KEZA-824119 format. One line per field, with one value per residue (C-alpha): residue in one letter; x, y, z. Coordinates in steps of 0.2 Angstrom, whole numbers, always signed. Layout:
BEGIN
aa = [a ...]
X = [X ...]
Y = [Y ...]
Z = [Z ...]
END
This chain:
BEGIN
aa = [m p w l a s r a s r a a a a p a r p n i l f i m t d d h a s q a i s c y g s k v n q t p n m d r i a k e g m r m d r v f a t n s i c t p s r a t i l t g k y s h l n g v p v f n r f d a s q p s a p k m l q q a g y y t a a i g k w h l g s n p a g f d y w n i l p g q g i y n d p v l y d k d g s a v y k g y v t d i i t d l t i d t l k r r p k d k p f f m m s h h k a p h r s w t p d e k h r a m f a n r t i p q p s n l r d d y a g r t d a l r e q k q s v f h d l t r f d l k l a p p p g l a g p a l r q w l q t k p d e v e t e i g g v q k k l v g r e l e d w k y q r y m r d y l a c v q s v d d n i g r l l d w l d t s g l k e n t v v i y t s d q g f f l g e h g l y d k r f m y e e s l r m p f l v r w p a a i k a g s t s d a i g i n c d f a p t f l d l a g q k t p d d m q g r s f v p i w k g n k p g n w r q a m y y r y y h d p g d h n t r a h y g v r t a t h k l i y y w k k d q w e c y n l v a d p q e m h n i y n d p k a r k t v a a l k q e l l r l k k e v k d n d q y a g h q p a e s s y v e a p p p r k q]
X = [-203 -193 -181 -177 -173 -162 -153 -150 -143 -131 -125 -122 -112 -101 -84 -80 -66 -50 -38 -21 -5 +10 +26 +42 +60 +75 +88 +82 +89 +78 +92 +91 +74 +72 +57 +67 +80 +92 +108 +113 +98 +81 +65 +51 +39 +42 +40 +24 +16 +22 +15 -2 -2 +9 +27 +31 +47 +49 +45 +58 +62 +62 +76 +86 +89 +78 +70 +66 +58 +47 +41 +37 +27 +17 +13 +13 +25 +43 +56 +56 +37 +36 +51 +62 +76 +89 +89 +79 +63 +47 +33 +19 +6 +5 -8 -3 -11 -13 -23 -35 -37 -41 -54 -61 -65 -50 -41 -23 -7 +11 +24 +43 +55 +49 +65 +56 +62 +44 +31 +18 +2 -14 -13 -25 -10 +9 +24 +41 +59 +68 +79 +88 +84 +95 +94 +95 +84 +77 +68 +51 +40 +22 +12 +14 +32 +45 +50 +64 +58 +69 +74 +78 +70 +63 +53 +48 +40 +31 +24 +18 +10 +0 -4 -10 -21 -28 -34 -40 -59 -67 -80 -67 -55 -37 -22 -6 +12 +24 +41 +57 +74 +82 +92 +99 +118 +125 +118 +117 +108 +101 +111 +99 +101 +119 +123 +113 +125 +141 +150 +142 +152 +141 +143 +151 +143 +153 +156 +162 +179 +172 +186 +174 +182 +172 +161 +161 +171 +156 +160 +179 +175 +162 +165 +154 +166 +165 +184 +188 +175 +168 +173 +179 +162 +153 +165 +161 +179 +183 +192 +208 +204 +203 +199 +185 +177 +184 +198 +186 +175 +190 +196 +178 +176 +193 +193 +205 +218 +223 +214 +219 +206 +204 +202 +200 +206 +222 +225 +229 +233 +223 +228 +225 +213 +212 +206 +194 +186 +184 +176 +163 +159 +157 +146 +135 +133 +127 +116 +107 +105 +95 +85 +81 +74 +63 +57 +53 +43 +33 +28 +22 +11 +4 +0 -9 -19 -24 -29 -39 -50 -43 -33 -46 -49 -33 -20 -3 +11 +30 +43 +58 +61 +74 +86 +104 +121 +127 +144 +138 +151 +160 +148 +136 +123 +111 +110 +116 +104 +110 +97 +102 +99 +85 +74 +62 +55 +36 +26 +7 -6 -25 -34 -51 -44 -26 -23 -10 +7 +5 +19 +20 +33 +24 +35 +30 +37 +35 +24 +11 +10 -1 -14 -14 -19 -32 -39 -41 -51 -62 -55 -50 -32 -29 -23 -7 -1 +11 +8 -6 -14 -8 -25 -29 -13 -16 -32 -24 -30 -15 -20 -15 -8 +3 +20 +34 +48 +52 +62 +75 +84 +97 +103 +114 +131 +144 +133 +139 +147 +152 +139 +138 +121 +113 +96 +91 +78 +74 +64 +60 +76 +88 +94 +102 +111 +117 +129 +124 +137 +151 +142 +146 +134 +131 +120 +116 +107 +98 +94 +111 +120 +109 +124 +127 +145 +147 +143 +137 +135 +149 +146 +142 +130 +120 +119 +100 +96 +105 +96 +79 +83 +88 +72 +62 +72 +68 +50 +49 +58 +45 +31 +35 +38 +57 +63 +80 +75 +87 +101 +111 +107 +98 +87 +97 +98 +89 +95 +81 +69 +76 +64 +56 +61 +56 +38 +35 +29]
Y = [+31 +22 +13 +30 +38 +23 +23 +42 +39 +26 +38 +52 +41 +34 +42 +52 +46 +52 +65 +59 +69 +60 +68 +60 +65 +60 +48 +50 +35 +27 +27 +47 +47 +46 +35 +22 +23 +36 +39 +54 +66 +70 +72 +77 +80 +64 +56 +65 +55 +39 +43 +48 +34 +19 +16 +3 -6 -17 -7 -9 -1 -14 -5 +7 +22 +38 +38 +19 +20 +35 +26 +11 +22 +29 +13 -1 -11 -17 -8 -21 -18 +1 +3 +13 +2 +16 +35 +34 +44 +38 +35 +46 +39 +23 +20 +27 +30 +49 +46 +34 +45 +60 +49 +44 +62 +67 +84 +79 +89 +87 +99 +99 +85 +74 +68 +57 +65 +68 +80 +74 +67 +64 +80 +95 +105 +103 +113 +104 +106 +103 +87 +87 +105 +116 +120 +139 +151 +136 +136 +127 +125 +121 +120 +138 +140 +143 +155 +157 +156 +165 +156 +138 +124 +114 +129 +134 +117 +117 +135 +129 +113 +123 +137 +123 +115 +131 +134 +117 +114 +111 +99 +85 +75 +78 +68 +79 +73 +84 +79 +87 +88 +86 +77 +72 +76 +90 +90 +109 +115 +133 +143 +141 +122 +122 +131 +119 +105 +115 +110 +93 +77 +64 +46 +35 +18 +3 -3 +13 +5 -12 -21 -31 -48 -63 -52 -52 -41 -28 -19 -17 -11 +2 +21 +27 +27 +41 +41 +40 +46 +62 +77 +95 +100 +88 +93 +112 +116 +134 +135 +145 +163 +166 +149 +148 +138 +120 +122 +126 +112 +100 +107 +104 +87 +81 +68 +75 +64 +79 +94 +111 +117 +128 +118 +127 +143 +134 +130 +112 +99 +83 +67 +48 +43 +61 +66 +51 +56 +74 +69 +58 +73 +85 +74 +70 +87 +94 +79 +80 +98 +96 +82 +94 +107 +94 +89 +107 +109 +93 +101 +116 +105 +95 +111 +118 +102 +102 +120 +118 +104 +92 +80 +67 +61 +65 +51 +58 +48 +51 +41 +43 +36 +23 +22 +29 +24 +36 +28 +10 -1 +15 +20 +35 +34 +19 +6 -10 -22 -19 -14 +5 +7 -5 +0 +15 +25 +24 +33 +36 +45 +43 +46 +40 +22 +20 +16 +29 +23 +6 -2 -15 -28 -33 -34 -20 -14 +2 -7 -7 +12 +14 +0 +8 +25 +17 +7 +23 +30 +15 +9 -8 -12 -16 -34 -29 -19 -30 -23 -24 -11 -7 -2 -18 -18 +0 -6 -20 -34 -40 -53 -71 -73 -57 -59 -67 -61 -48 -47 -34 -30 -16 -13 +3 -5 +3 +18 +33 +24 +8 -2 -19 -26 -38 -45 -54 -59 -53 -63 -59 -67 -69 -60 -68 -57 -62 -52 -60 -52 -58 -74 -71 -73 -66 -72 -65 -70 -54 -60 -65 -52 -36 -26 -39 -41 -60 -68 -86 -91 -104 -109 -128 -125 -113 -125 -129 -111 -105 -118 -113 -95 -99 -108 -93 -81 -90 -91 -73 -69 -79 -72 -54 -58 -53 -62 -53 -41 -28 -40 -37 -19 -4 +9 +25 +37 +53 +70 +77 +90 +107 +121 +132 +150 +160 +167 +183 +197]
Z = [+55 +69 +57 +48 +65 +69 +53 +54 +72 +66 +52 +64 +75 +61 +61 +46 +35 +44 +38 +34 +38 +32 +37 +30 +32 +21 +29 +48 +58 +71 +83 +82 +90 +109 +109 +100 +113 +106 +116 +106 +106 +112 +101 +112 +98 +88 +105 +108 +92 +100 +117 +110 +98 +92 +89 +76 +79 +63 +48 +34 +17 +3 -6 +6 -6 -8 -25 -25 -7 -12 -28 -17 -4 -18 -28 -14 -26 -25 -36 -50 -52 -51 -62 -50 -44 -44 -46 -62 -67 -59 -72 -64 -76 -66 -53 -36 -19 -21 -37 -29 -14 -25 -34 -18 -13 -3 -5 -9 -7 -7 +0 +0 -6 -20 -28 -41 -57 -63 -56 -43 -50 -41 -31 -30 -25 -24 -21 -21 -21 -37 -35 -19 -15 -4 +15 +14 +4 -6 -23 -23 -38 -42 -58 -61 -59 -46 -32 -20 -2 +11 +26 +32 +22 +37 +43 +26 +22 +38 +35 +17 +25 +38 +25 +12 +26 +31 +13 +10 +6 +22 +15 +11 +21 +17 +12 +15 +11 +20 +15 +23 +15 +32 +38 +21 +16 +17 +35 +35 +51 +54 +66 +81 +81 +76 +91 +102 +97 +94 +110 +114 +113 +105 +111 +98 +94 +100 +83 +75 +72 +66 +58 +47 +52 +46 +34 +15 +4 +2 +18 +14 -3 +1 +0 +14 +28 +41 +43 +25 +13 +21 +10 +15 +10 +21 +36 +33 +31 +24 +8 +5 +0 -18 -23 -36 -51 -54 -42 -28 -32 -32 -15 -7 -14 -7 +7 +19 +29 +39 +45 +52 +64 +80 +96 +113 +105 +98 +80 +78 +64 +66 +59 +63 +77 +83 +66 +65 +81 +76 +59 +68 +80 +66 +56 +71 +77 +60 +57 +75 +73 +57 +66 +80 +68 +61 +79 +83 +67 +70 +87 +77 +66 +80 +90 +74 +72 +90 +91 +75 +82 +70 +82 +85 +68 +59 +57 +59 +53 +55 +45 +35 +17 +25 +39 +40 +48 +62 +63 +66 +56 +53 +41 +36 +22 +20 +6 +16 +23 +40 +53 +54 +36 +34 +48 +45 +60 +60 +73 +71 +81 +78 +94 +87 +85 +92 +110 +117 +121 +111 +102 +88 +83 +67 +52 +40 +24 +14 +2 +16 +16 +1 +6 +23 +16 +5 +20 +30 +15 +15 -2 -7 -10 -28 -32 -39 -23 -13 +4 +17 +28 +45 +51 +60 +69 +74 +82 +91 +79 +71 +58 +61 +44 +45 +37 +47 +35 +23 +7 +2 -14 -17 -35 -36 -39 -40 -37 -27 -13 -21 -11 -18 -25 -14 -8 +7 +20 +37 +50 +68 +74 +59 +43 +27 +15 -3 -13 -29 -40 -29 -24 -5 +10 +27 +41 +58 +73 +78 +95 +100 +89 +87 +80 +66 +70 +69 +52 +56 +38 +38 +56 +56 +71 +60 +45 +47 +51 +35 +24 +31 +28 +10 +7 +14 +3 -12 -7 -5 -21 -30 -20 -24 -43 -43 -59 -59 -73 -67 -62 -78 -81 -74 -81 -86 -72 -76 -72 -61 -68 -63 -57 -70 -70 -55 -56 -65 -53]
END
């Protein structure tokens, strides 16, 4: 019958639900990706995703720290609703995007860094690093036990990702979370990439020696300074012969104010500004070498997809769990609501639907990731998720009621770096930050002052702007249901589950 033929024709023409390859690094700054304008390195394979797809310029973490961001990505909810405001254990029994995708018929897998204190749930297969994991000869474990994998962790995670995809059931679309440890501290590169950066001089950011004039006490009280808080272990200094046990650990964790090192074949003692410059170069060379290995391995993944005939209908996403400081404001690490920490790189390729070389300035948050995954799978976003799907934006149809501002909250005070608790709002043009334990404010005009050097909170000319931002902050705080439940206390931090004993042969 004609109508049957027509219906069959439409069904044949309808695209299959896309595969989803979600590649995420830990602590990769957007400013260390060349398609985002990097002045310190080139990342041709990350750039390839942007060139063949879309670069999103305003995607932000709602709580810029590893475990909370990962919990938000899985659940589509802010930290105060998913129960992970700091480094506490993720309750894997709660609803999550992988569980919903699995129920919708996707083959689901997770490889690499998990860092949530509980084992993955909602995955047909998983093989993960225990806790932070290590760079060389790492242990990974799955439901059957653990094993040591000889080699460099970034290569190994890519190998396991490709192997898992090769072994997947071919009658289902796949959702693969491929999570790298790099470039997380201790920034340990493999020899090939270390050598690439060993003799390079990395350009310094113009505000590396920010004096924090006009800012709150929070910047002066932090312990994440490139000049003052990197340890001998961070700087890869060799300990004296014979040092072991507690004495060795104490030596490695010391923050040196002088360093003896060889420069140009001559042994030299570095102090003062000369030492500061050396510390910055040492930090950045190691960090960027780790990033370069990730970029090479992304190239391997893209090539495998392309040669396997999976390119057209596979959504490839590259992101990081938050941003990172590369010396801006004199800092390393993340946590603060300043742009370098707040902004997540977000690159996506989907030839079947995304125009090559496109960009977006829509304000996105990591709560949006789970709804996006579900939308790709043809599933409805649950009412209690706090994000929205990126899919219309990718297709060039940004909704008229898309958000104009985002809400941020950081809890881990004093935490590992003495970074003060704060919350705030970021619009397309301004940012307001409230350090609520100290009752101190900062406000920035991001158009006139993109480096966030001039706090205009007390500027009489900015009074109306500040008042409007405060109103928006209160509105968003109410909208996301943040009732300060973690303001006076935080859940106890768990020690992460260690790997089970190595597999028996």
